[in-house]
Residue frames as a rotation matrix with the C-alpha (Angstrom) as fourth column:
MET 1
0.113 -0.140 -0.984 41.15
0.621 -0.763 0.180 -64.35
-0.776 -0.631 0.000 -223.31
GLN 2
0.582 0.167 0.796 40.61
0.772 -0.420 -0.476 -61.39
0.255 0.892 -0.374 -225.60
MET 3
-0.423 -0.808 -0.411 43.28
0.850 -0.511 0.129 -58.73
-0.314 -0.295 0.902 -225.88
VAL 4
0.669 0.644 -0.371 42.09
0.518 -0.762 -0.389 -55.11
-0.533 0.068 -0.843 -225.88
LYS 5
-0.090 -0.678 0.729 43.57
0.975 -0.210 -0.075 -53.10
0.205 0.704 0.680 -228.74
ASN 6
-0.115 -0.042 -0.993 44.56
0.460 -0.888 -0.016 -49.49
-0.880 -0.459 0.121 -228.11
ASN 7
0.444 0.407 0.798 42.96
0.892 -0.114 -0.438 -47.48
-0.087 0.906 -0.414 -230.90
LYS 8
0.948 -0.059 -0.313 44.83
-0.021 -0.992 0.122 -44.31
-0.318 -0.109 -0.942 -229.99
THR 9
0.163 -0.974 0.154 48.32
0.353 0.204 0.913 -45.59
-0.921 -0.095 0.377 -230.88
GLY 10
-0.038 -0.127 0.991 47.87
0.998 0.046 0.045 -44.91
-0.051 0.991 0.125 -234.58
GLY 11
0.834 0.428 0.348 46.83
0.442 -0.896 0.045 -41.35
0.331 0.116 -0.936 -233.84
TYR 12
0.742 -0.627 -0.239 49.91
-0.080 -0.437 0.896 -40.72
-0.666 -0.645 -0.374 -231.74
LEU 13
-0.117 -0.811 0.573 52.11
0.647 0.376 0.663 -42.10
-0.753 0.449 0.481 -234.52
PHE 14
0.308 0.295 0.905 50.44
0.903 -0.390 -0.180 -39.83
0.299 0.873 -0.386 -237.09
ILE 15
0.998 0.057 0.010 51.07
0.049 -0.928 0.369 -36.82
0.030 -0.368 -0.929 -234.86
ALA 16
0.381 -0.925 0.011 54.71
0.113 0.058 0.992 -37.85
-0.918 -0.376 0.127 -234.39
SER 17
-0.172 -0.437 0.883 55.18
0.928 0.229 0.294 -38.12
-0.331 0.870 0.366 -238.14
GLY 18
0.697 0.460 0.550 53.57
0.609 -0.784 -0.117 -34.70
0.377 0.417 -0.827 -238.56
VAL 19
0.861 -0.458 -0.221 56.09
-0.136 -0.627 0.767 -33.24
-0.490 -0.630 -0.602 -236.14
ALA 20
-0.016 -0.892 0.452 58.86
0.491 0.387 0.780 -34.96
-0.871 0.234 0.432 -238.10
PHE 21
0.151 0.125 0.981 57.57
0.975 -0.185 -0.126 -33.34
0.165 0.975 -0.150 -241.30
PHE 22
0.980 0.173 0.098 57.59
0.149 -0.966 0.210 -29.94
0.131 -0.191 -0.973 -239.58
ALA 23
0.475 -0.877 -0.073 61.20
-0.036 -0.102 0.994 -30.53
-0.879 -0.469 -0.080 -238.54
ALA 24
-0.160 -0.506 0.848 62.09
0.838 0.384 0.387 -31.56
-0.522 0.772 0.363 -242.09
ALA 25
0.600 0.451 0.660 60.37
0.740 -0.626 -0.245 -28.43
0.303 0.636 -0.710 -243.42
VAL 26
0.951 -0.274 -0.144 62.41
-0.158 -0.829 0.536 -26.19
-0.267 -0.487 -0.832 -241.12
LEU 27
0.200 -0.955 0.218 65.73
0.012 0.225 0.974 -27.96
-0.980 -0.192 0.057 -241.66
GLY 28
-0.352 -0.333 0.875 65.33
0.786 0.403 0.469 -28.51
-0.509 0.852 0.120 -245.39
GLU 29
-0.611 0.197 -0.766 63.56
-0.244 -0.968 -0.054 -25.20
-0.753 0.154 0.640 -246.06
GLN 30
-0.915 0.389 0.105 60.81
0.283 0.433 0.856 -27.04
0.288 0.813 -0.506 -247.94
LEU 31
-0.727 0.667 0.164 57.51
-0.685 -0.690 -0.234 -25.16
-0.043 -0.282 0.958 -247.87
ALA 32
-0.078 0.754 -0.653 55.41
-0.614 0.479 0.627 -28.14
0.785 0.450 0.426 -249.03
PHE 33
-0.562 -0.205 -0.801 56.32
0.350 0.819 -0.455 -30.20
0.749 -0.536 -0.389 -245.96
TYR 34
-0.936 0.285 0.206 54.40
-0.332 -0.528 -0.782 -27.79
-0.114 -0.800 0.589 -243.71
GLY 35
-0.101 0.958 -0.267 51.13
-0.974 -0.041 0.221 -28.80
0.201 0.282 0.938 -245.36
VAL 36
0.008 0.031 -0.999 51.94
-0.165 0.986 0.030 -32.49
0.986 0.165 0.013 -245.17
GLY 37
-0.861 -0.396 -0.320 52.86
0.253 0.212 -0.944 -32.18
0.441 -0.894 -0.082 -241.49
LEU 38
-0.710 0.664 0.235 49.67
-0.687 -0.581 -0.435 -30.29
-0.152 -0.470 0.869 -240.73
MET 39
0.135 0.798 -0.587 47.54
-0.824 0.419 0.380 -32.93
0.549 0.433 0.715 -242.43
PHE 40
-0.294 -0.302 -0.907 49.25
0.179 0.915 -0.362 -35.72
0.939 -0.269 -0.215 -240.48
ILE 41
-0.998 -0.066 0.017 48.58
0.000 -0.250 -0.968 -33.90
0.068 -0.966 0.249 -237.22
ILE 42
-0.339 0.941 -0.002 44.92
-0.940 -0.339 -0.037 -33.39
-0.036 -0.011 0.999 -238.12
LEU 43
0.148 0.353 -0.924 44.61
-0.489 0.838 0.242 -37.03
0.860 0.416 0.297 -239.12
GLY 44
-0.665 -0.471 -0.579 46.22
0.269 0.572 -0.775 -38.14
0.696 -0.671 -0.254 -235.86
GLY 45
-0.885 0.393 0.251 43.83
-0.438 -0.514 -0.738 -36.00
-0.161 -0.763 0.626 -233.84
THR 46
0.018 0.916 -0.400 40.93
-0.949 0.142 0.282 -37.57
0.315 0.375 0.872 -235.70
PHE 47
-0.087 -0.128 -0.988 42.20
-0.053 0.991 -0.124 -41.07
0.995 0.041 -0.093 -234.93
ILE 48
-0.938 -0.293 -0.185 42.62
0.172 0.070 -0.983 -40.22
0.300 -0.954 -0.015 -231.24
ARG 49
-0.605 0.779 0.164 39.15
-0.774 -0.528 -0.349 -38.71
-0.185 -0.338 0.923 -231.04
LYS 50
0.163 0.645 -0.746 37.66
-0.745 0.576 0.336 -41.72
0.647 0.501 0.575 -232.79
GLY 51
-0.361 -0.406 -0.839 39.49
0.174 0.855 -0.489 -44.08
0.916 -0.322 -0.238 -230.42
ALA 52
-0.986 -0.007 0.165 38.29
-0.155 -0.315 -0.937 -42.19
0.059 -0.949 0.309 -227.35
SER 53
-0.285 0.958 0.029 34.65
-0.959 -0.285 -0.006 -42.51
0.003 -0.030 1.000 -228.35
GLN 54
0.085 0.302 -0.950 34.75
-0.437 0.868 0.237 -46.30
0.896 0.395 0.205 -228.68
């Protein structure tokens, strides 16, 4: 029996970490964290889109 792997989970985790970086940027007043958070969200969206096409 073969188990089906969910390819979207990684994307959701990347988006969650991007949101965490945005929260850290607001709370810690660190401007650089906004860019890191944005890149994690973009990367997560790419993973989800890639997983949906398979």
